[in-house]
N, C-alpha and C positions, 0 to 999 in steps of 0.2 A: 463873585461867586455865581449870581444869577446867569452871568454871560456864559461862565464855564460850563455848567449845568444845561444851557439850552442850546452849547455845542454837542454836549455828549449824547442828548436825547436823540436825534436821529441815527447816529452811530450805533447805541444800543439796539434800537429798532431793526437795523440791518443785522446786526450780530445775532439777534433773536431770531430773525427770517432765516439766516443762514444756518441756525441751528435746528429749526423746524425743518429745513430742506433736507440737511443731512441726515436726521431722524428719519425722515419719511424715505430718503434713498436705502438706508439701512435696513428700514422693515422690508420694503420691496426686494432687496438682495437677499434678507432671510427667507423671506417667502418663495423667491425663485429657487433658493436653494432646498429648501425642504420640498417643494413640488419636484424636483429634478432627483431627488433621492428618492421620493416615492414611486416615480417612473423606473427609476434603475430597479428598485426593489422589486418592483411588480413584475418587471421583465426577467430578472436574473432567478426570481424564487421558482419560475416555472421551468428551469432548464434542468431539473434534477432528472427527468425521464430520458433527456439527451444525455448527459454525463453519464448516468448508469447503463443506459444500452446504446442507442445510436439515434439517428434521425429517420425516426420511425413514427408512422401514422398509426394512432391508436384507435381501439373500438372496431366499430362495425360502419356505422354511417358516414365517418370521415372518408373511408375508401371509395365510397360512390362520389362524394364531394370531390376528392383528389382525382378521380378518374375523369369527372365532368369538367374540372378546372384545365388538366392537360388536353382535353380536346378543345375546349375554348381556346386557349392558348396557341396552339397548334392550327386550328381550322380558323378560327375566326369567330365573331359574333352571328353572323347569318347564318353559317352552317351548324353552330351549336343551338342556336334558337329552334331551327327546323329538323333536329337530329333525331331520327328514329332509332331507337336502339334496339337492334334485334337478338341482342344478347342477353335481356332480360325477360321475365315473365314469358317464357315459351310456352306455348306459340303465339302470344297474344303480341308481345313487344312492348315497348313504353315509347312515348313522344316524350322527349326530354324537356323541349323547350315549356310545355304547357303543364308541367307538373311538378316543377320544382320552384324554389325561392332562388332567384340568380344571384342576389347581392352578394354573397359570400364568393362566388366563383368570379365574377366580375370586380370585385376588389382583389383578389389574388392576380388576376390577369393583369389588371393596370398596375400593380406594385410589379409583377415580373417583367411586363414590357418597359416600365420606367427605369427600372435597374439595369437592364438590356441597353435602354437607350444611351444610358452615360456609361455605356462599356463595363459594368459591373456585372461579370458572369455569374449566373445564379439557376439553379435548376427549380423548376415548377414546383419539386415535391419539397426542397427545402423552402420556398416561398410558402407552402401551406404547413408546414411544421412550425415555423415562427410568426404565423400571423397573428394567432390567438394571445400569445405573450406580447406582442407588439400593440395590439388594440387594448390589452389590459394597462398599459401605459396611457393610452389616450383616456381611458375610462377613469384614472385617478384625475388627471386634470378635469374632466366633464365633472365628476364627483364635487371637485374644490370649487367650481363655478356655479353649481347647483345650490350648496349647502351654503356658499357664501351669500347667493341671493336670499336664502331661507332665514340667516341669521348674521354671521359676520365672518370675517377672514380667517381668525382662530378655529372656528367651528369647522370651516371649510377644509384647512389643512389637516384635521384630526380625522376628518370623513375620508380625506384623498389617502392618509396614512392606513387608516383602518381597511378601505377595500383594495389596497394594494395587496393585502397578505391574507385576506379572509378566506378561510377553506370553502365557503359556500360558493364561492366564484371561482375560486382556481381550480375546482373539480373539473370545471367546464373550459378551462382556458389555458391548461398546462401547454407546453411544446409538443406539437402532435396530435392535439387534441382537434382536429379541423373539423368542427361542426358549427352550425348556424350560430349557437349561442355563443361562439368566441368574438364575434364582432358585434352580436344583437344587444348585449348589455350595454355596451359603448352607445350604439343607436338608441335605445330606450332611454338612458339617462340624458343623452344629447336632446331629446326630444323633450324631455321633462323640464330642462333647464330653459328652453327656448321658449316653452310654454308660461314657464314662471315670469320670465322678461316680457312676454307679451301682455300677460295680464296685469303686470306693474305698470308697463308704460301705455298699453293701449295702442302700439304702433304697429303700423301695417307692415312696416320693414321687418320686425321680430317674428309677427305673425306668418309671412311669407316665408321666413328661414325655417320656421316650426314646421310649416308644412312640407317644406322641402325634407327636413330632419324625418318627419314622420314617412314620406316617400322611401327614404332609404331603409328606414325599419322595416316596412311591409316588404320591400324585397330582400329582405334578409332572414325573416323568421315569421312563422306563424303566430306566434306569441303577441304580435301586433293588436290582436284583438282585446288583450288585458288594456293595453293602452288606449284603443279608441273607444272602451267602456269607461276607463277610469277619468279621462279629462271630462266626457259629458257629464258624469257622476259630480265632479267638482263643479262644473258650472250649476247643475241642478241644488247642489247644496248650498251654493251662493245665492241663488235665487230664494230658496225657502229661509236662509239667515237675513233675507234683506240686504246684500251686500252685493248684489247685481249692479254693475254699471256700465256707462258707455266703454269703458275700457275692456271690460269682458266680453261684451256683445261684439265689438271689432275683432278680439282676438278669436273667440271661437267660430264666428262666421267665416272669418277668412281661414282658418285651420281646417275646418270642416269641408268647406266648398272645394278649397284648393288640394287638400289633402285627400279628399275623395277621388277627386278627377285624375290624380297623379296615381293614387294606388289602382286606380282600373286599368292603368298601362301594363300592369305585371299580369301576364297571361295566366298565370296559375291562379289568381285573384278575380280577374274578369268584373263581373257585374254583381259578386258577392255583396260589396258594400252597399248596395240598394234592394238586394234580392233576399238575404238570409236574415235569420232572427238574431244572430249575434251582434248585428250592426245596426238594428232597428231603433234602440236606445239611443245611439249618437244622432240619428236622423229625428228621434222623436225630440231630443233636447234643442237641436237646431230650429225645428218649429216653434217651439216655446220661446227661444230667445227672439223669434220675429214677433211673436204674439205680445211678448213682455215689452218690446220698444214700442210696437204699435199702440198698446194700451197707456204707455207712458206719454206718448204723444197726444192721445185723446185726452188724457186726463189734464194735460196744460191748457187744452182748448174749452173744456166743459167744467161747469160747476160741480161741487161734490155729490149735488143731489141727482143731477142729470148723468154724471158719469155712474154713480151705483147702479143706476137701472139700466144703461146701455151695457153695462160690464155683466151683470148677471144675465141678460139675454143672450149676450156674445158668447159667455162660456158656455150656455145649456146648447146652444145651436152649434158651436165648435166641437164641443165634447161628443154630443150625438153623431155629425159629420163623421169626425175621426174614428169611434168606435164601428160605424157602418163600413168604413174604408178598410180598416184592419180587419174585420170579420170576412169581408168579401175577399180580400186578398189572401187570407189563410184558406178560405175554403175553396178557392180556384187554385191554390197551388202556387201563386205568384212570390209570395214570401216563403222560402225554403225555412224547415223546421230546424231547431238547434241539432248539431252533430252530436253524435256519441260521445266524443270526447268532452264535449261543453256539458253534457248531462250527467258525465261522471264526476265532473268539479262540483255541480251541484248537490249531487247524491252520490256518494262514493260507492255505494254497493250497485249503481246501475250497470256498470261496466261487467262486473262479476256474475250479475243475474242474466245479462241480455247479450253481451258482446265479449266472448271471451278471448279475442284475438287483441283487445285493447287491454283487457285484464291480464293478459299472459306477460305484458312487457314489464321488467322490474321497476322501470322508472316511473311506473302509474300506480303503484302500490302506495297506500297511506304512509305517512312519515312518523318513525316512531319518536318518542320524546327524546331518546338519546342522540337523536341525529341533529336536533337542534342546538345542543351543547358541542356536538362534535363539528358541525359547522359554523356555528356562530361565536362560541365559547363566551366571553363576559358581554359580547353583543346582545345575547339574549337576555340579560338583566340590564343592560344599559338602555337597551330599546324603549321600554316605559317611561325610564328616566326622561328620555328625549322627548317621548310623548307629552309629559307632565310640563315641561317647559315650553313647547308648541302649543298646549291648551292655555296655559299663564298668559301667554302673548299671542292672543288670537289673531290673526290677521288673513286676508285671502290666500296667501302663499302657504301659510302654515296648514289652513284647512286641507290643502292639496296633498301636503305631506301625510298628515293624519290619515286621510282616507287612502292611501297608497300603503301606508303601515299596517293599516286594519285588515284592508282586502287582500294584502300579501301574505299576511300571517295566517289568514283562512285557508288560501289556496296552497300555501306551503305545506299546511296540515293535511289537506286531502291528497296531494300527489308529491311524492319526495322529488321527482325533478323541478316542481316548481319553488325548492329551496333556493333555486339560482336567482328569482324574482324577488325574495325576502331579502337576500344578502345586502344588496345595495342599500335598500331604504334601513335596513338594520345599522349599516355603517354611518349612513345620514344621521340617523336619530341618535345613536351611540355618540357620534362627533359633538353633535349640539349638546347631547347631556353631559359629557366630558368635559366640553369647552365653558358650558355654563358654572359646573362645578368648581373648576379650577379657578375661572375668573373670580367667583364669588370669596374662595377661601384665600386665593394668593392676595387679594386686598386686606384679608384680615391679620396676615404676617406683620408684627411690628418692626418698623426700621428703629434702627439703633440710634435713638435721639435722646434728649433728656428732657422730656415734657414736665410742665410745672405739676405740683402736688394736685390741685384741682383737677386738671386734665386726667390724671393718672385715677385719681379717686372716681369720677364720672365714669371711666371707660370699665373699670373693675366693678362698678355697680350694674352697668347696663349688660355686660358680657364678661362675665369671669372666665380665666385661663383660654381667652381669645386666641393668642398665640399659640398654645399646646394643641388646642382643637384642631387649627388650621394647618399646622404641622403634621398631626396624624393623618388628616384627610388626603393631604396631598403625597405623603409618603405611601399610604394604602392605593389611592389611584395610580400614583407610579407601580408599584409592585403589580398590579394587576394589568396593568399595560405591558409589563415585561413578561410576566406570565402568558398574555396574549400573543405575544410575539414568539415566545418559544412554542407554545401550540401550534400557531399556524405552519410553522418550520416543520415541524414534528410532523405533523397531518399531510402536508404537502410531500415530503419525502418518504412518509411510509405508505400512505393510502391511496395517495393521488398522481404518484409518477411511475406507475406501473401498467405497461400498455398490456392489453389483452392480447395482442398477437404474438408477443414475446413473454414466456411465464419464467419465473425466479422463484428458487427456493433454497433455504438454508441447510446446509450439512450438518452433521452432527461436529464436525471440527471448525463451524462457523464460516466455511468457504461458501460461496454462491454456486448454485446448479442452474444452468439456463436450458429451458425446454423450448426449443425453437420448432416444434412440429407442426405449427399452423403454416409457417412458410415453407417448409420442407412438403409438405403436402401440396400445396399450390403449385410449388415449382415442378413437383412432379407431375401434376395434371398438366401443367403448361407444355412440360418435354415430351410427355409420353401417350398423349390421348390426341386424337383427331381432333382439327380446329372446330367442326362442326358437332363436336360431342355434347350432348346433353346431360348434365350433371343435376341430380334429386338430391336434396339435403333441406333441412329445417330452415326457416325463412332467416334465421338470425346471421348465419354465414353467407347469405346470396351476395351481399356488396363486395364481401372479399374475394369471393370466387371470381367474380366477374373482374374485377379489378386486377387481382395477383397472377390468376392463373388464365384470364382471358377465355373463358369457356362459357358457354350459354346454361342458365339455370331458367329453373321453373318458377320460383318464387323468391323474393329478396325482402330487404326490410322497409321497402315501401308500403305493405300490406295493404294495399288499396284494393284487392280481390280477395274476400274472404271464401268464396267459392272455391277460387283455385288453391289456396292454402289449405283449406278443408280437405281437399282431394288429396293433397301430400300427406296431412296427417292420417286420413283414413289408410293410405298404403303403409305408412308405419306401423299403425295400429293393427292391421290384419295378419292374419296367418300368411305365409310366404306364398301359397298359391293363390290366394285372391290379391296380396300385394301385386303380385306378377301381372294379374289382368290389368290392375290399375297402370303400373309402369310401361307396359305395351301401349295402353290407351294415350300415355302421356310421352311416349317416344323417348324413353328415359335410356341413357346408355351407362350412366355410372351413378352410384349412390355414394354418398359421404355423410359418415356419423362422426359424432364427438364423442368418445368416451374416456372417463378419468379413473376408472377403477383400478389401474396399475399404478398411476403416480400420486393418486389422491386428489384429482381436479375435479372440485365438486360442480363446475359449471357445466356439466357434460348432458348429452341427450336423455339419459335415463333420468336425472333428475328433472328434466323438462318434459319428459314422456307424458304426463297427466294433462298438461296443456295441450298436446297433440290429438290426446282422446277428445277432451272437452272441444277443441275447434273441429275436429274431425266430425264429431257426431252433431256439429251444430246447424247442419245443412239437412236436405232431405236425402241425399244421395247416402247420407252417414249415419241415417237415423238407426242403423242396426248396432251402431257402436254405442255401448252404454258404459259409462265410466264404471259403474258398480262392479262390472264384470272383471275388472282389473285389481281389486281390491279382493283380500281374504274375507272369509265369512264372519271374521270380527272386525272389518272395516279397515285393515291394515294395507298399505301398499310394501309389498316386500319382493325382494328378488331370489330370497333361498327357497329351500325345499318346501317351505310352507305359503310360498307365494302362489297366486291364482294361475291355473292352467291356462288361462286366454293371456296373460301376461307372459309366462315363460314361454309361450310358442309364436309371439308374434314377431313380426319382422325387426323392430326397433332392437328386441332383446337377442335376437339371434346373432343381428349385424355387430352388435356391440360384444356379445360375450363369446363370438365364435374363435376356438382354439383357447379361450380363457382359461378353461378348466384344466389345461394343462402347464400352467405357469404357476411357479411360487413367487407370491408378491412379498410376504414377511416372514421372517424366521419363525418357526413354530407354530404357521399356520398351516391349514392343508392348502392344496391347488385350488384355483379359482377363487381365492378369497379377494374380495372387494372391500379397498381400502377407503372407499367413500362411503358406502353403506354399511361397511364393517361386517359383513356375512360372508359366508360361503355361498356361492350362486348355485341355485337348485337344477339348473338344466345346463349339464356339462358336455354330455355325449350327444352330439348332433352333428349332421352336415348338412351344409347349404345344398339346395336342390337346383334352382335357377338363378343364382348369384355365384359367382367367383371372387375369392379376394383377390385383388389388384396390387393394392399397396398398403401397408401398415408402417406408421412412422416409426422413430426409433423408442419414442415412449409410450407407443400405443394411443396417443392422444388422437390423431386423426386416422381413420380408417376409410378406405376407398374400396368398392365393390363394383364389379363389372357385370352387367345384366347380359343373361346369356340370351343368345337369338333362339326362335321356335326352331324345332327339329323339324328337317325336310320331310314331308309327307309322301313324298314319290319313291 
């Protein structure tokens, strides 16, 4: 019997080994299948806009990105980098290569040329439309890798599934949303993943890859400033908690030096990493790393008494020298102060009180509480659960995700646009939380066996109804995940898949009514105006006019010149004769306004008009424009008979309501009834003196006027 058992021993070991290998292969197969489904889901869920409308670019900024991408694909990088755009900011123009983050355009151009190299014919526009959904699939993979490094594979799979459909990220990555954020979130999470790998391994290889990923991030989005401040904060926290090590020193020194040198190759960034206040924190932490490493070396060579004396002396000298250097640089202007947008993150009221052009952007408004639930759903509640599990198992990497979570919650609350930064970390912490809960309670589900009486008694005494509690928790979590999936699909379909360039409404019979007035107006401009015509509009529509109408505009969405925008605001806020002087000064041929009083389109120029007044009055030449002059004596902004005479006779009012007093908009209402403001307009019977109506679209949403030439004096 002993000889038989001896022969069976190696065979049993081989069978056990084969069983483990098969189990590992099955686990890998399941993991790959789940990730593939996440990628497919992330891409397909973002196609609602294409299915409902067509392959169309959304919003405003994406039209500039599309126009520059098309120029890059057709003319090449050299001409693109040196392109002076005379269609924008007349008469100033714009140097494209030195005023943009080129990562988005370069990525699209590479994809376009790569597909054509393999004889896959595709238009540049279609590449732009589908690029964001494609990168959302890549983001799912990177999120899996990052969360796996923080916890384990199961948490990574949950986080990948969460981020594939989270509304906070979908809002910026649907098909047609061709903006920098479409690829920037992938770049950011990829950099974070490589940073975590660098910290865990202390490898120069991973740190170099992290620096390259940071370079791609810098080339793609101005939000890289958040990244280059978060990583130094992580290193500083590791120093404070006594966790600083040689691994962290190698990782940060490599990432900072190589990443800074690479980022300075972007023309728009230039020397900002060593000259602006937003980057000084990273430089300071780099210096602390060198001091910390030097102190550790000295400590190893001296006795504790000698080291204490030398350390105190060195700290006093170094602190004094650094303080003098910083003060000197600040006084001489070598270090630029914080920008207005950065100040507005630290003080939400700063932009409203000092820079109205920043405050006028809807994306820069504080976030409502309902937006957190709308864009995150159950992740808003799973977020603190994930934080708890990270605190309970505190490591170098978990400290990073805790810092990322806390800072992103603050910034998302200050500015609604930065909900995009919060969504990924909410998915990561939500994945960690759900994975930990399910792992804990799945173990408590009893297997159908026949334990002896002693075992059953001990289990019942230590944990009564263990199986029932575990079942309830698992069912509850599963139900919440199902609700999350339904919510994400509904939000994507109803809220984030409607392009602003094409509007839709439901009629009483349930059928859809399409308002294509924007493209109608831009096509009319392209076909019926001289090629050198100058169009004045509010800055929101500048990118669309240059991209679709191919006409010269005075201001656009770049908003780099507050004085020029203020001049347009002054023209819109002034009476017709005063506005004519400004339009002649700016060499304006046509004026374009957006009006929603007939259709009920609320995002029209009348609702934006107070921002034109504020911005117009924010400069010296517009000091005569006072916001209170456009309110009633009781402080109301009204367009009816009770409205301010200054408002009822300004250029914007007349351009929007010209001939509107003769139109019936609703049954049982008088002529000139504004369906947005829900009032009868106060000034109906007027004629234009220095402008003439050139074109009004089918639903009156876009109205174009031609500026009359001065009369001959001879």
